[in-house]
N, C-alpha and C positions, 0 to 999 in steps of 0.2 A: 375298596373305596375308590371312588372316581375322583381324580385330581381336579381341583378348580381350574377354570380356563386361565391360561396365562395372559400376560399383557398383550402379546401379539394377537391373540384371537379377539380381544376387546377392540383393538384398533381396527381390525378388519371389519367388525360389525358396524362400527361408527362410520367407517369409510363407505361401506355399502349403503348405509342409511343416507348419507349426504349425497351419494351418487343418485340414489332414487329420487331424492328431493330435487336435485338439479335436473334430472330427466323430466320430472313432472312440471317444473317451471318452464323448461324449454318447450315442451309439447303444448302446455297451456298457452303460453305467449304466442306460439306459432299458430295455434288454432284461433286465438283471439284476433291476431293480425289477419289471418285468412278470412275470417268472418267479416271483419271490418272492411277489407278490400271488396268482398262480395257485396256488402251493404252499400258501399260508396259507388260501386259500379251500377248497382240496381237503382240507386237514387239518381245517379247521373243520367241513366237511360230514361228514368221516369220524367225528370225535369227537362229533358231535351224537347219534349213535346210542347213545353211552354215557351221555348226560346223563340224570340221574335227578331225580325230583321227589318232593315229599311227604316221608314219613318216611325213605325211602331216601337222600334228599339229606342229611338230618341225620346219618344213620349214616355216610355217606361223609366228611362234614366231621369228625365225631368221630374216625373212624379216621385221617384225615389229620393232625389235630392230635395225636393220640396217637402216631403214628409220628414226628412231629417232636420232641415232648417226650421220647419214648423214646430217640431218637438222642442228643439233648442230655444226657439223664440218663445214658446209657451212657458218654458221654465224661467226664462229671463223676465217675461211679463209678470209671472207670478211673484218673482222676487221684488220687482218694482211695485207691484200692487199692494204688497203687505203693509208698507208704511202708510199708504194712502187709506187703506181700509181700517187702520187703527184709529183714524180720526172719527170714524162712525161709531165707535164705542161710547162716545160721550152722549149726553142727553141733548142732542142737537135740536130736537123738536120743541123742547120746552121754550116758551116765550117768557122772558123776564117780565114780571108784572110790575116792576118798579116804574113809577112815573115821577121823574125828578125835574124840578124847575130850578135852574141855577142862577145865582146872583153874584155879581162881582164884589170887590172889596168896598165899593161905594154904594152898594144897594141897588144897582141897576140890573135888570134881567138880561142875561146873556145867552140863554138858550135852554133847551129841554132835551132830555134823553129818556129812553124807555118806550116800550111798545105795549099799549093796552089792547086787550083782545077786541074791545068794542071799536077800536080804530080800524079794524080790518073789515073791508067790504068784500063779500064773496064775489068771485069772478062772474057768477051767473047774474048778479045784480048790477054789474058794470055795463055801460052802454056798449053796443057792438063796435062803434067807431073807436072807442078807447082801446079795446083789445086788438082790433085790426091795425091801429096806428103803431102800437108797440111791436106786434109781430112783423109788420112790413119793414120796420126799421131795425129791429134787433135780431130777428130770426124767422125768416119767411117760411122755412120748411120745418118749423117747430113740431108740428103734428106728424111729420113724416120720418124724421131721423130718430136714432136711438140714443141720443145724447151728444154725439159728435157729428156735425154736419160736414162731411167731406166735400160734397158738392159746393156748399156755401163757402168752405175754406178755399177751394180752388177758384171760385168766382171772386172772392175777396183778394186773393193773391194776384189774380189777373188784373183787377181794377187798380190795385196798388202799383203794380208794375207799369201799367199804362199811364198813371198819373205821376209816377216817380215819387210817390209819397204815400203815407198811410192814410187812405181815405175810407177804407172799410175794414171792419174787424171780422175775424173768422170764428170767434167764440160763439157757441150757441147759448141760448138762454139757460140751458141746463148747466153748462160749464160755468157761466157767470154766477149761477146760484150756488154751485159747489164752492166757488171761491168765497162768496159772501158767508156761507154757512160754516165752512171748515177751515179756510186758509186765509192768509194775509195777501196784501197787494204787492208784496215784494217780488220783483221780476227776476226769478231764478228758474233754471231748467227743472230743478226738483219740484218747484211749485207747479209748473205746467204739467209735469208727469202726473202728480197727484190729482190735479184738476181733471185731467182726462179720465182717470180711473174712477174718481168720485162721481163724475157725470154719468158714467155707465152704471155705477151703483145706484144713483138716484133714479135713473130710468127703470131699473129693475125692481125698485122698492116703492116707488110712488107713481101715481097716475100723472098723465100730462096736465090735468086740471090742478092737481096738488102742486106740481112743480111751478106752474104759472102763478098760482096764488102766492106761494112763498116768495117768488121772484118779485112780484109787485108789492109785497108787504115789507120786504127786507132791504130793498135797494136804496142807496143814498140818492136823494133828489135835490140837493142843494138847499141853501138857506137853513142848514141845521136840521132838515127834515129827513125822516126815513119812512119809506112807504108812499104809495101813490095817493092814498087817502089824506095823509098828513100834508103832502105837498099840494094837493088840490085846495085844501083849506088855507094853506099859507099864501099861495099865489093868487087864488081866485075867490077866497072866502066862501067856498061852497064844497059840497061833497063830490066825490068822483062820479057819483050817480048822475049829477046834474051838468057835467061838462059837455059843451058843444064840440063840434069837430075841430074848430080852430084852437080851442083850449086843449083838447085831447092831443092834437099834433104838437103843441108846445110842450106838453107834459112828456110825450114819447121822445122828444128830442133831448130830454135831460139825462137819459140813461147813459149816454156816451160820455159826456163831460159836464156834470151838473154845475160846477163852478164857472165854467166858461160860458154856458148858455143860460145861467140862472136869470130869469127875466127881471127880477128886482135889482140886479147888478148891471146887466147889459141887455136892455129890451130889444134894440135892433138886432143883436146877434141871436137872441132867442127867437125872434120872428123869422129871421133868415133860416135858422135851423128848422123851425116848424114848417116852412115852405118846402124844405127838402123832405120832411116826413110826408107831406101831402103828395109830393112826386113819387115817393116810395110806394104809397098806397096805389097810385095809378100803375106804376111799373110792375107791381106784384099782382095786378088785376084784382085787388080787393075792392077797388072803387074805380069809377070812371072819372074822366076829367071834369065832366059836368057836375058830378057830385061834390067835388072838392073846390069848384070854382068860387063858390060863395065864401069859403074859408080863406081862400087866397086873397080875395078882394077886401075882406074884413078880418084882419088878423086879431088875435086875442089881446085884450087889455088886462093888466094885472092890478091887484090891490097895491096902493102906494105904501111901500114898506121902507123902513130905514135901510139904506144901502150899506150899513156897517157890516163888515164880514163877521160871520159867526166864528168864535174861536174853537173850531171843531176838534182840533188835536187836544187842546186843553180839556174840553168837555168829555172827550172819550176817556182820558186818563182820570179825570175827576169822577166820572160815572163808575169806573172800576173801584175807586176808593170808596164811593158811597156803598156799593154792593158789599164790600168787605166789612164796613162799619155797621151796616144795617141788616146784615144777613140774618140775625136772630130776632129782628124786630118784626112785629106783626103789621106795622104800618109801612106800606110800600109807596104811598103817594106823599112825597116829601118835598120840602124846600131846602136847597143846599146853599149856604152862604160860603163863598170861596174866597181865596186869597188873590184871585185873578186881578191884574191891573191892565185895563185895556190900552192905556197909553204906552206902557212898556211893551205889551204884546205887539202893537202896531209898529213901534220903532224896531223891534226885533225882526218882524216880517219885512219891513222896509229895507233894513240894512242887508238882510240876506239876499233879497231879490235884487237890490241895487248892485251889489258886488258880483252876483252870479251873472247878471246881464252884462256888466262891464268886462269881467275877466274870466267868466266861466268857459268861454270858447277857447281862449288862449291857454288856459290851464287844463282843458278837457275835463271840467268838473260840472256836474249837472244837478246835484242835490246837496241839501244841507239840513242841519237841525240845530236848534238852540234851546237851552233851558236857562231861565233866570230865577235865582232864589235870593230873596232878601236875607240879610244875615241874622234874622230872627227865625229862619226856617221856612218862611212863607214862600211858596212857589208862585211867582208873579206872572210868568209867561212860559209857554211851551210852543215851539215851532217844530212840528214833526215832518215838515217837507215843504216844497214850494207851492203845491196845489192839492188841497184836500179832495177836491172833486175828481182829480185825475187819479189819486191814490190815497186811500184812507189808512195806509200802513204808517204807523207812528214811528218814525225813525229816531225820535228823541227818547222814547220809553221802551221800545221793543227791539230795535236793531242792535245787534252785537257787532261792534267794529273794533279792530285792534287799536289800542290807545297809543302805541309807540312810546316816545320819550315822555309823554305826559304822565305815564305811570311811575316815572322815577321819583315823583314827589312822595309816593307812599314808601319807596325804598329808603329815601333819605330821612323821612319821618321816623321810620323804624330805627335808622342808624343813630339819630340824635336822641331818641328815646333810650338807646342802649349805651349812652356815654359819649358819643361823638359831639363835636362842636363845629361851628362854621369855620374855625381856624385850624381844625385838625388837618395835618398833612397826610395826604393819601397818594398812592401811586396810580398814574394813568397809563402805565406801561401795558403792553399786550398781555392778555390773560387767556388761559385755556381752562375749560371746565369739562373734563372728559374729552369727547370728540367735538366739542363746541368751541370755536375760536372767534368770538365776537370782535368786530373792529369798530373804529370810530368813523364818523361821517366823512366821506371822500377819502378814506384811508389815512386820515391824519394821525400822527403819533403824538403822544403826550407823556411828559415826565412826572415828577413829583409836584404836587400843587395842593392848595387848600381845598377843603370840602366845598366851600362857596364857589371857587373858581370852576371846579369840576361840574357843579350843578348849573351854574350860569352858562357855561360853554357846552353843556349837555354832552359830556364825555361818556361814551358807552362803557368803557372798560372799568370805570370806577364803581358804578352800582353793581356790576357783575362781581368784582372783587369783594365788595362789601358783603354781598349775599353769600359768596363762596367761602370766604375766610372768617367772617365775623358774625353774620346774622343767621344764615340758613333761609330756606324758602318759607317755612311754616310761620315764623313771626311776621314776615312781610304780608303774607296772605291774611293772617288773622287781623292785623292792624287795618288793612284795606277794608275788610269786611266790617270791622268795628266802626270805621269812619263812614259807612253807609253804602258801600258797594254791594249790590244785591245780585249781580250777575255771577254765575259760577266761574271762579278763577282756577286756571290749571295749576297744579302743583309741579310745574316743570321749571327748570332753571331759566329757560328763556322768558319766563313770565316777568322777570325784573326789567326787561326791555320792552314790555307792553305787547306781548303776543296774545294775551288773553282777550277775548271779546268783552267789551263793556258798553253800556248805554250812555247816552249823553246825560240822562238823569243821574246815573251813577257818578259820573265825573263831577257834575255840579254839586251833588250831595256830599261827596268826599272832600272836595276842595273847600266847601263852606265851613268845614271844621277849623281851618286856619284862621279866618277872620272871626270865628266864634270862640277864640281862645281855647281851642282843644275840646270843645263840647260837641257831642253828637246826639242824634235822636230828636232833632227839632223840626225836621222837614215835614211840611204838611200843606195840603191844598184846600182843606175844608176847615172852616172855623166853627160852623154849627150846622146841624141837621134838625129841622123842626117840621112838625106836621102842619097841615093847613089850619088846624085849630090852635096852634101856638105851643104845643107840647114839644119840649126839647128832647130829641132822641140822642144827640151827641153834641158835646161842647168841648172843643179842643183844649181850652184853658183848664177845664176840670177833669176831663176824661183821658187825656193823652198821658202816656208815661213820662216821667220827669227826664229831662236830658241828662246824659251821663258823660263823664270825662273819659276820653280815649287817648288824649295827648296831655302830658304834663304842661304846666305853664311855661317852664323853661324850654321844653322841646318845641312848643308852639312858637315861642319867641325866636328860637334859633331858625326854625323853618321860615318864618315870615321875613327874617333878616336876609335870607337867601332868595326867597321868592320875589321880593320887591326889587331886586337888582336885575331880574330877567328882562323886564320891559325897558330898562334904561341902558344897560351895557351888554345884555345877553341876546338871546335868539328871538325876542319878541318886541323889538324896538318899534314896530309899527302899531303895537297895542298901547304905547305910552299915552297917558292922559295928562296933558299939560296942566299943571297946578293941582293935580289929584294924585295921591299916592296909590299905586296898585301893584299887585303881585300876580304871578301866574307862571304857566309853563306851556311850552309848545310841544307838539307831538306829531311825528310822521311815521306811518307804518311801512311795512315792506312794500317795495316797488311803487311807493307813492300812492297807495290805494286810499289811505285815510289821512286827513290832515286835521289837527286839533289845535285849539287854543282854549285853555281853561284858566280863568283869572278872576280876581276879586279886588274889591276896595273895602273900605270900612263899612260900606252900605250894602253892596250887592256882590253876589258870585254868579258868574255866567260861564257856561260851557258851549263851545261852538265846534261843530263837526262839518267837514266838507268832503265830498267824495262822489261816488256813483253807485246806483242801486245794484248794478250787475257786477260790481267788484272790479271793473276795469281800472287800470292805473290812471292817475291824473298825469299831466305833463309837467313833472318836476315840481309839483306844488308841495310846499312845506307848511308846517303849522305857523311859521312866522310870516307867511304871506297873506293870502286871502282870509283865513280864519282870524288872524290877529286884526286885520283891517275891519272885518265885520264886528268883532268884539269892541274895538275902539269906537266905531261910529255909534253903536248901540249904547255903550256905557256913557259916552259923552252926553248923549241925549238924556239918559236916565238920571244923570247927576245934576241936571239943571234945576236951580231954585230949590235945592234941598240942603239940609245941614249935613256937612261932611263929617263922618265918624272916623276916628283913628283906627288903624290896624293894630291889634294887640302886639306889644313888643317893639313897636316902631315909634320911638319918641320924636324923631325928626323925619321929615319926608324922605330923606335919603341917608344912606349909611355913612358915607364919608365925603370929603371934599371933592375927590375925583369924580364920584358918581354925581354929585351936585353940579359940578361944572359941565359934565356931559348933558345933564338934564336941561340946564339953562340953554345950552347950544341947541338942543332939540326944540325947546320952546320957541326960540327965535326963528328957527327954520320952519316951524309948523304952519304959520300963516301963508308963506310963499308956496309951500308944498301943497296946501289945500287949494290955493288959487289955481295952481298949475293943473291939479287933478280935475277940478271942476270945469276948467276950460276945455279939457280933452274929452270929457264925458258927454255922451249924448243924453238929452233929456228923456225921461221916461214918460210914457203915456199911461197915466194913472187916473184913478177916480179923483174927484175934487178934494175929498178929505185927505187922501194920500199925498196929493200934490202940495197941499198946504203944509202937511207934516214935513215933507222933504224940504220945502222952502225954509221952514223954521229951523230944521236941523242944519241946513247949509249956512244960515245966517248967524245962528246963535252959538255954535261951538266950533272949536278948532280941532283939527285932526293932527295926529302925530306925523312926523316925516314919513312919507310913503314912497317907496321905489316902484318903478314900473315892473310888471310881471316878467319882462324879458331881461331884467337886470340880474346880476348874480345874487342869489339868496344868501342870507347870513348862514354861518356855520350852525347847523342843527344836527340833532341826533336822528339818524334814520337807519332802520334795520335792513 
């Protein structure tokens, strides 16, 4: 027998195997490295023949860097283009066939909205001088560029630098159409980027003729008209087919600033603008001086129209409401009876413009918005900006701006609904919520105080503590939404100090719950929709949902008890109405970007926002300054010659003797403060109707004591 191999022999065989593997790995790696070096040497020798020197090397390096940067730029451009191209997914070609005629609360016609297809005149049927006038003024190289006219942009920048002001625009017709079809007029970098990409998209998907047709049909032309055919009928009582050169020049001049150059408002300005259009025709070599001479000597006359301004911001909002209510109706040619009050609308516009002209520069504030709601839910006035012709973006219904301390009303409403009272003692000491450490305005410290004192003085730490320790974020958000806030609210702890974006309409709707004794769901702008044959499509009194309670009577009474003290001893003393009980709350957002005053009486609720379209900060403006002044002037006019209604829960105009004494002192100083302010203010150059209204406002009502903008503001809450 052969003996089995011992342990020593097994170890020898394993060692031999491992040595063989190691030798194979060494040789393989050596061979691989050798082959790689051979390949690299061969490749190096091969590519040496392509090596360049001197100026060629510089060119190659430049092209290489350009290719890299171009690739990176293409990726970036694609990322920026995606949000813009998402806008094209909508049915943007569809023209609404709604034709709505609007009437105010008194039965007077106030305007029309809607574009009927028969109102569109094909470009081929328009006179040659109409098309040339538009192109010479708006986009001379329209048929040469691909959506963005870089040469025109350079020319415009040069002329603007030479004139040291904006005298020419650089946007092509395609860019303007992209803005009209897909975007708003809000001046932001995001909107300009989208506009550029959408212009390129339009050029790729439409012919030049189609782009021009849409531009002429969709542009706002002043006087509440959209489209050149509707404007020709409004201003000259004729079709665009029949316009002569002088009339065509006046029409072409409207595209830049329709409100400023509307001939029924300012005929001399419209004629001066038309003369510039005629010069553009000559400069662009579309016509000779001899061909335009007759039009210069005999400028166009317009049909005598009422020079009352069309409430375009209100009509835009009301038109959206009509489309929601009549979406399922087969009748699209309708008459809409609205809740619009022209007197309150004009007073709101007057008050906004009056104060922006007087104090806008010192506060570095250029825009504002107002909504007025009667306390039965009827929307009486909407001011979406200073000039509809310059910007059709409705800042009252579409702009989301931080509400600042004006949001605290919803926090305190939730608190009193959960058992707190105006006399509940709370702590105003510093508070931390995670890594968030909110402070009070100007770093002021606060100790223990009543809930009323914390609200009137707008202490920041108190609502934060209420939300953190007692309420939570969810109940506050749900209550605000139930009160009528439609904008999406962030479920973040900073929401309690007003960091969520809200519209002016939201604020007016939410605060109107307080004078309506805790009831919500009453806001409306339409009372009836009827056909031209008299058939009623919608009746608010019958078809609207019943209002519902969102605040208990006790909670509403508690809130009103606190709110009425803010204009008397709180942060809104400039909003006080002598002889009229009012309540409200100021608001100032981060870095003074937004300033609010939202207030109410027993009759009306009004929200006022002041700021800038580009989100630049104001110069230290708080809600207790210009917004409160605007609100006070407007509401003092609105309450003339009407029966004053009580605020629910307020049995006496003021809560206690201290407040009453302060109010009496304010009333005594009101007349002198008003006289001082009027003496320092420059008179406005307004239309006859506007001048008469200002004169009536100055003579018939007293303003609350008003400090100059450069004085120290009251203590307010500011994030």
